[in-house]
PAFIGU-317230 format. One line per field, with one value per atom (N, C-alpha, C, O, CB): residue number from 1; residue in one letter; atom name; y, z, x. Coordinates in Angstrom, 1 decimal, always signed. Each point is the difference from the previous one (the first is absolute). Glycine has a CB too. Example, Ala and Ser with C-alpha at 12.3 -4.5 7.8 and 13.67 -1.06 7.14 Angstrom:
// PAFIGU-317230
rodren = [1, 1, 1, 1, 1, 2, 2, 2, 2, 2]
gudren = [a, a, a, a, a, s, s, s, s, s]
dose = [N, CA, C, O, CB, N, CA, C, O, CB]
v = [-5.7, +1.2, +1.2, +0.0, -1.2, +2.3, +1.1, +1.1, +1.1, -1.7]
w = [+7.8, +0.0, +0.0, +0.7, +0.5, -1.9, +0.0, +0.8, +0.1, -2.3]
u = [+13.2, -0.9, +0.9, +1.0, -2.9, +1.5, +0.9, -0.8, +0.5, +0.7]
// end
This chain:
// PAFIGU-317230
rodren = [1, 1, 1, 1, 1, 2, 2, 2, 2, 2, 3, 3, 3, 3, 3, 4, 4, 4, 4, 4, 5, 5, 5, 5, 5, 6, 6, 6, 6, 6, 7, 7, 7, 7, 7, 8, 8, 8, 8, 8, 9, 9, 9, 9, 9, 10, 10, 10, 10, 10, 11, 11, 11, 11, 11, 12, 12, 12, 12, 12, 13, 13, 13, 13, 13, 14, 14, 14, 14, 14, 15, 15, 15, 15, 15, 16, 16, 16, 16, 16, 17, 17, 17, 17, 17, 18, 18, 18, 18, 18, 19, 19, 19, 19, 19, 20, 20, 20, 20, 20, 21, 21, 21, 21, 21, 22, 22, 22, 22, 22, 23, 23, 23, 23, 23, 24, 24, 24, 24, 24, 25, 25, 25, 25, 25, 26, 26, 26, 26, 26, 27, 27, 27, 27, 27, 28, 28, 28, 28, 28, 29, 29, 29, 29, 29, 30, 30, 30, 30, 30, 31, 31, 31, 31, 31, 32, 32, 32, 32, 32, 33, 33, 33, 33, 33, 34, 34, 34, 34, 34, 35, 35, 35, 35, 35, 36, 36, 36, 36, 36, 37, 37, 37, 37, 37, 38, 38, 38, 38, 38, 39, 39, 39, 39, 39, 40, 40, 40, 40, 40, 41, 41, 41, 41, 41, 42, 42, 42, 42, 42, 43, 43, 43, 43, 43, 44, 44, 44, 44, 44, 45, 45, 45, 45, 45, 46, 46, 46, 46, 46, 47, 47, 47, 47, 47, 48, 48, 48, 48, 48, 49, 49, 49, 49, 49, 50, 50, 50, 50, 50, 51, 51, 51, 51, 51, 52, 52, 52, 52, 52, 53, 53, 53, 53, 53, 54, 54, 54, 54, 54, 55, 55, 55, 55, 55, 56, 56, 56, 56, 56, 57, 57, 57, 57, 57, 58, 58, 58, 58, 58, 59, 59, 59, 59, 59, 60, 60, 60, 60, 60, 61, 61, 61, 61, 61, 62, 62, 62, 62, 62, 63, 63, 63, 63, 63, 64, 64, 64, 64, 64]
gudren = [m, m, m, m, m, l, l, l, l, l, q, q, q, q, q, d, d, d, d, d, p, p, p, p, p, k, k, k, k, k, s, s, s, s, s, g, g, g, g, g, n, n, n, n, n, w, w, w, w, w, i, i, i, i, i, k, k, k, k, k, v, v, v, v, v, v, v, v, v, v, q, q, q, q, q, t, t, t, t, t, a, a, a, a, a, d, d, d, d, d, g, g, g, g, g, t, t, t, t, t, t, t, t, t, t, n, n, n, n, n, a, a, a, a, a, t, t, t, t, t, r, r, r, r, r, r, r, r, r, r, y, y, y, y, y, s, s, s, s, s, d, d, d, d, d, g, g, g, g, g, e, e, e, e, e, r, r, r, r, r, t, t, t, t, t, v, v, v, v, v, i, i, i, i, i, e, e, e, e, e, q, q, q, q, q, y, y, y, y, y, r, r, r, r, r, v, v, v, v, v, y, y, y, y, y, y, y, y, y, y, g, g, g, g, g, d, d, d, d, d, g, g, g, g, g, g, g, g, g, g, e, e, e, e, e, e, e, e, e, e, i, i, i, i, i, d, d, d, d, d, s, s, s, s, s, r, r, r, r, r, f, f, f, f, f, v, v, v, v, v, k, k, k, k, k, g, g, g, g, g, l, l, l, l, l, v, v, v, v, v, t, t, t, t, t, r, r, r, r, r, q, q, q, q, q, v, v, v, v, v, r, r, r, r, r, e, e, e, e, e]
dose = [N, CA, C, O, CB, N, CA, C, O, CB, N, CA, C, O, CB, N, CA, C, O, CB, N, CA, C, O, CB, N, CA, C, O, CB, N, CA, C, O, CB, N, CA, C, O, CB, N, CA, C, O, CB, N, CA, C, O, CB, N, CA, C, O, CB, N, CA, C, O, CB, N, CA, C, O, CB, N, CA, C, O, CB, N, CA, C, O, CB, N, CA, C, O, CB, N, CA, C, O, CB, N, CA, C, O, CB, N, CA, C, O, CB, N, CA, C, O, CB, N, CA, C, O, CB, N, CA, C, O, CB, N, CA, C, O, CB, N, CA, C, O, CB, N, CA, C, O, CB, N, CA, C, O, CB, N, CA, C, O, CB, N, CA, C, O, CB, N, CA, C, O, CB, N, CA, C, O, CB, N, CA, C, O, CB, N, CA, C, O, CB, N, CA, C, O, CB, N, CA, C, O, CB, N, CA, C, O, CB, N, CA, C, O, CB, N, CA, C, O, CB, N, CA, C, O, CB, N, CA, C, O, CB, N, CA, C, O, CB, N, CA, C, O, CB, N, CA, C, O, CB, N, CA, C, O, CB, N, CA, C, O, CB, N, CA, C, O, CB, N, CA, C, O, CB, N, CA, C, O, CB, N, CA, C, O, CB, N, CA, C, O, CB, N, CA, C, O, CB, N, CA, C, O, CB, N, CA, C, O, CB, N, CA, C, O, CB, N, CA, C, O, CB, N, CA, C, O, CB, N, CA, C, O, CB, N, CA, C, O, CB, N, CA, C, O, CB, N, CA, C, O, CB, N, CA, C, O, CB, N, CA, C, O, CB, N, CA, C, O, CB, N, CA, C, O, CB, N, CA, C, O, CB]
v = [+3.0, +0.9, -0.2, -0.7, +1.4, -0.2, -0.2, +1.7, +1.1, -3.7, +2.3, +1.4, -0.2, -1.0, +1.0, +1.3, +0.2, +0.0, +0.6, +0.8, -2.2, +0.3, +1.0, +0.7, -2.2, +2.2, +1.1, +1.2, +0.8, -1.8, +1.2, +1.4, -0.5, +1.0, +0.0, -2.1, +0.1, +0.2, -0.2, +1.1, -0.6, -0.1, -1.0, -0.7, +2.3, -1.8, -1.3, -0.1, +0.9, -0.7, -1.1, -0.1, -1.1, -1.1, +1.6, -0.1, -1.2, -0.7, +0.6, +0.5, -2.6, -0.9, -0.2, -0.2, -0.5, +0.8, -0.3, -1.0, -0.5, +2.6, -2.8, -0.9, -0.8, +0.5, +0.9, -2.4, -0.6, -0.5, +0.4, -0.7, -0.3, -0.4, -1.6, -0.9, +3.1, -2.3, -1.4, -1.0, -1.0, +1.6, -0.1, -0.8, +0.5, +0.9, -1.5, +0.0, +0.9, +0.6, -0.4, -1.3, +2.7, +0.4, -0.1, -0.1, +1.3, -1.4, -0.4, +1.1, +1.0, -2.5, +1.5, +0.8, -0.8, -1.0, +2.1, -0.2, -0.8, +0.7, +1.3, -2.7, +0.6, +0.8, -0.1, -1.0, +0.8, +1.4, -0.2, +0.0, +0.6, +1.1, -2.5, -0.2, +0.8, +0.4, -3.0, +2.9, +0.9, -0.7, +0.6, +0.7, -2.5, -0.8, +0.3, -0.4, -1.7, +2.9, -0.6, -0.4, +0.6, -1.2, -0.6, -0.8, +0.0, +0.3, -0.9, +0.4, +0.2, -1.4, -1.0, +3.6, -2.3, -1.1, +0.4, +1.0, -1.9, +0.1, +0.1, +0.1, -1.2, +0.2, +2.1, +0.0, -0.4, -0.7, +2.8, -1.6, -0.5, +1.1, +1.0, -2.1, +0.5, +0.2, +0.7, -0.5, -1.2, +3.0, +0.6, +0.3, -0.1, +1.3, -0.8, +0.4, +1.3, +0.6, -2.7, +2.7, +1.5, +0.2, -0.7, +1.4, +0.3, +0.3, +1.5, +0.9, -2.5, +1.8, +1.1, +0.7, -0.7, -0.3, +2.1, +1.0, +0.7, +0.1, +0.4, -0.1, +0.8, +1.5, +0.7, -2.1, +2.0, +1.1, -0.3, +1.0, +0.2, -2.5, -0.3, -0.6, -0.3, +2.1, -1.8, -0.5, -1.2, -0.8, +2.1, -2.0, -0.6, -0.5, +0.4, +0.1, -1.6, -0.6, -1.2, -1.0, +1.8, -0.7, -1.3, -0.9, +0.5, +0.7, -2.5, -0.5, -0.2, +0.1, -0.9, +0.6, +0.1, +0.5, -0.6, +0.9, +1.2, +0.7, +0.6, +1.1, -0.9, -1.4, +0.5, -0.8, -1.2, +2.4, -0.7, -0.6, -0.5, +0.4, +1.3, -3.0, -0.2, -1.2, -0.5, +3.7, -3.3, -1.3, +0.8, +1.1, -2.6, +0.8, +0.3, -1.1, -1.2, +2.6, -1.0, -1.1, +0.2, +1.2, -1.6, -0.4, -0.1, +0.4, -1.1, -0.8, +2.7, +0.0, -0.2, +0.2, +1.1, -1.8, -0.3, +0.5, -0.4, -1.3, +2.4, +0.3, -0.9, -0.6, +3.6, -2.8, -1.0, +0.9, -0.3, -2.2]
w = [-10.3, -0.2, +0.1, -0.7, -0.4, +1.9, +0.2, +0.0, +0.3, +1.7, -2.3, -0.2, +1.3, +0.3, -3.0, +3.8, +1.1, -0.6, -0.9, +2.2, -0.7, +0.0, +0.1, -0.9, +1.8, +0.4, +0.4, -0.6, -0.2, +1.8, -1.8, -0.6, -1.8, -0.8, +3.6, -3.5, -1.1, -0.5, -1.2, +1.5, +0.8, -0.3, +0.0, +1.0, -0.6, -1.2, -0.4, +1.1, +0.0, -2.9, +3.7, +1.3, -0.3, -0.5, +2.3, -1.6, +0.1, +1.0, +1.0, -2.2, +1.3, +1.0, +0.3, -0.9, +0.4, +1.9, +0.4, +0.9, +0.3, -0.6, +1.0, +0.9, -0.4, -0.8, +2.7, -1.3, +0.1, +1.3, +0.7, -2.8, +2.8, +1.2, +0.1, -0.6, +0.8, +0.6, -0.1, +0.0, -0.6, +2.1, -0.8, +0.5, -0.3, -0.8, +2.4, -1.1, -0.8, +1.5, +1.1, -3.7, +2.6, +1.2, -0.1, -1.2, +1.8, +0.3, +0.4, -0.2, +0.6, +0.9, -2.4, +0.1, +0.9, -0.2, -2.2, +3.6, +0.8, +0.1, +0.0, +1.2, -1.0, +0.4, +1.3, +0.5, -2.7, +2.7, +1.9, -0.2, -0.7, +2.2, -0.7, +0.5, +1.4, +0.8, -1.9, +1.3, +1.0, +1.2, +1.0, -2.2, +1.3, +1.4, +0.2, +1.0, -1.3, -0.6, +0.3, -1.0, -0.6, +2.2, -1.7, -1.1, -1.1, -0.8, +1.7, -1.4, -1.4, -0.8, +0.4, +0.6, -2.2, -1.0, -1.5, -0.7, +1.9, -1.2, -1.3, -1.1, -0.4, +1.3, -2.0, -1.2, -1.4, -1.0, +2.3, -1.0, -0.8, +0.1, +0.6, -2.1, +0.7, +0.1, -0.8, -1.1, +1.7, -0.4, -1.4, +0.7, +1.2, -2.8, +0.6, +0.2, -0.3, -0.7, -0.1, +1.2, -0.2, -0.9, +0.3, +2.2, -3.5, -0.6, +0.7, +0.1, -2.2, +2.4, +0.5, -1.2, -0.7, +2.9, -2.6, -1.0, +0.6, +1.2, -1.9, -0.1, +0.0, +0.5, +0.3, -2.3, +2.2, +0.7, +1.2, +0.5, -2.4, +2.7, +1.1, +0.2, +1.0, -0.6, -1.9, -0.3, +0.4, +0.1, -1.7, +1.9, -0.1, -0.4, +0.3, +0.2, -1.4, -1.0, +0.5, +0.1, -2.2, +2.4, +0.4, -1.3, -0.7, +2.9, -2.4, -1.1, -0.5, -1.3, +1.8, +0.3, +0.0, -1.2, -1.0, +3.4, -2.5, -0.6, -1.6, -0.7, +3.3, -2.6, -1.1, -1.4, +0.0, +1.7, -2.7, -1.0, -0.9, +0.0, +0.1, -0.9, -1.3, +0.8, +1.1, -2.8, +1.2, +0.0, +1.0, -0.3, -2.7, +3.9, +0.8, +0.0, -0.2, +1.6, -1.3, +0.1, +0.7, +0.0, -1.9, +2.6, +0.9, -0.8, -0.3, +1.8, -1.7, -0.4, +0.9, +1.1, -2.5, +1.7, +0.8, -0.7, -1.1, +2.2, -0.3, -0.7, +1.1, +1.1, -2.3, +0.3, +0.7, -0.1, +0.5, -1.2]
u = [+8.0, -1.1, -1.2, -0.8, +2.1, -1.4, -1.9, -0.7, +0.5, -0.2, -1.3, -1.2, -0.6, -0.6, -0.1, +1.0, -1.1, -1.5, -0.5, +2.3, -2.2, -2.1, -0.2, -0.5, -0.4, +1.4, -0.6, +0.2, -0.9, +0.9, +1.3, +0.6, +0.1, -0.2, +1.9, -1.4, +0.0, +1.7, +0.3, -2.9, +3.6, +1.2, +0.8, -0.1, -0.2, +1.0, +0.9, +1.3, +0.9, -1.5, +0.8, +0.9, +1.1, -0.2, -1.9, +2.9, +1.3, +0.2, +0.5, +0.7, -1.7, +0.5, +1.0, +0.9, -2.0, +1.4, +1.3, -0.3, +1.1, +0.1, -2.3, +0.0, -1.5, -0.8, +2.4, -1.7, -1.2, -0.3, +0.9, -0.7, -0.9, -0.3, +0.0, -0.7, -0.5, +2.2, +0.6, -1.6, -0.2, +3.1, -3.6, -1.5, -1.1, -0.1, +1.0, -1.9, -1.4, -0.5, +0.4, -1.5, +0.2, -1.0, -1.0, -0.4, +1.2, -1.6, -1.2, -0.9, +0.3, +0.6, -2.2, -1.0, -1.2, -0.6, +1.3, -0.9, -1.5, -0.7, +0.2, +0.4, -1.9, -1.1, -0.7, -0.3, +0.2, +0.0, -0.6, -1.5, -0.8, +2.8, -2.1, -1.5, -0.3, +0.8, -0.7, -1.8, -0.1, +0.2, -0.3, -1.2, +2.0, +0.3, +1.5, +0.6, -2.5, +2.7, +1.3, +1.0, +1.0, -2.3, +0.7, +0.6, +0.4, -0.9, +0.2, +1.6, +0.5, +0.6, +0.6, -0.1, -0.8, +0.0, +0.9, -0.2, -2.3, +3.2, +0.9, -0.4, -0.3, +1.5, -1.5, -1.0, +1.0, -0.4, -1.3, +3.0, +0.8, +1.5, +0.2, -2.5, +2.9, +1.7, +0.7, +0.1, +0.0, +0.6, +0.8, +1.2, +0.3, -2.1, +2.6, +1.6, -0.1, -0.9, +2.3, -0.3, +0.1, +1.6, +1.0, -2.6, +1.5, +1.0, +0.4, -0.8, +0.0, +2.3, +0.6, +0.5, +0.7, -0.2, -0.7, +0.3, +1.6, +0.3, -3.3, +3.9, +1.2, -0.5, +1.0, +0.4, -2.4, -0.2, -0.7, -0.5, +0.5, -0.2, -0.4, -1.8, -0.6, +2.7, -2.3, -1.3, -0.5, +0.9, -0.6, -1.6, -0.7, -0.7, -1.2, +1.9, -0.5, -1.3, -0.6, +0.7, +0.3, -2.3, -0.6, -0.5, -0.8, +0.1, +1.1, -0.1, -1.3, -0.1, +2.1, -3.3, -1.4, -0.1, -0.4, -0.2, +1.1, -0.4, +1.0, -0.1, -1.4, +2.5, +0.4, -0.1, +0.3, +1.0, -1.6, -0.8, +1.3, +1.1, -3.6, +1.9, +0.9, +1.4, -0.2, -0.3, +1.4, +0.9, +1.3, +0.4, -1.2, +1.2, +1.1, +1.1, -0.2, -1.4, +2.4, +1.3, +1.1, +0.4, -0.8, +0.9, +0.8, +1.8, +0.4, -2.6, +2.9, +1.2, +0.9, -0.6, -0.1, +2.1, +0.8, +1.3, +0.3, -1.8, +2.1, +1.5, +1.0, -0.2, -0.2, +1.4, +1.1, +1.2, +1.1, -2.0]
// end
C-alpha cells in the first residue's frame, strides 16, 4: 500500500515498473539532459504514482 501524494488516498500497488524512467530538462536549443531517474508504481485502480513524490520507506514484496 502506498499513499498517493496528490490525493492522499491509500492505493494497493499491484505492479512496479521493471526499470526506471528518466526526468529530463529541455534547453532552448532543443537539447535534453537527464536530471534524475525514478520508478513508477501502478495501483489496482489504474493509478500511476511517481516514486519521487512518495514519502517514507517503500519495500518490494514478491508473492510466490
